[in-house]
N, C-alpha and C positions, 0 to 999 in steps of 0.2 A: 248359228243358224240353229233351229231345232225343227224337227218334224211334228210339232205340237198339233194333235188333232183339234179341230174347232167345230162347233155347230152354232149357226147362226141361224136365227128366226126371223123371216121377214114376214110382217103382217100388214094387211091392209083393212080397211073400212069402206065396205061398198057401200053405196048410196050418194045422194047428194050432200055436197059440203057447203056450208055457210048459205044454205037456201038455194044455191044455183045447181040446176041440172048438170050432173058429169055424165059423160059416155063410160060404159062399163068395158073394161078392157083389161088384159093380163099384162101389163107394161112392167109390174114388177117381177112376175114370173120370168119374163124374157130377160130383164135385167140379171137375175140371178143366173139364168143359164150361159148368158153370152157375155156377162162382164168380165174383164180382166185379160191379161194377154194370152192365156191358154198354157201357161208354165206350172198350173197346179190343177191336179184334178179336183171335180166336185162331184157331188151327189145330191140332186134337187128333188125333195119330196114334197108333193102337192096334194094335202088332204082335202077331201070335199065336205067334212063336218067336225065339229068339236071332238067327236069319239074316236074318228080316224087320226086326229091330229094327236091325240094323247098317245095313240100306239105307234104312230109315226115318230113321235119323239124319241121313245124308246130305242126304236129301230135306228134313227139318225145317230145316237150316242153309239149303240153297239157297232155300226157301220164305220163311225169315226175312230174308235178304239181300235178296229180291227185293221 
């Protein structure tokens, strides 16, 4: 076993898929927060635009390394 840090990027495409209307929810965000057995720590960053996502990616790698 190693304590190797990891950064996982979960993205979603908002809007309709295959022409059918879909409801807007944050199920992927809830999955990232509550998935697993709780035996490991996680930090979830949720940017609001592409610029913030770029800055959050740098922050994510720094936090994972720390």
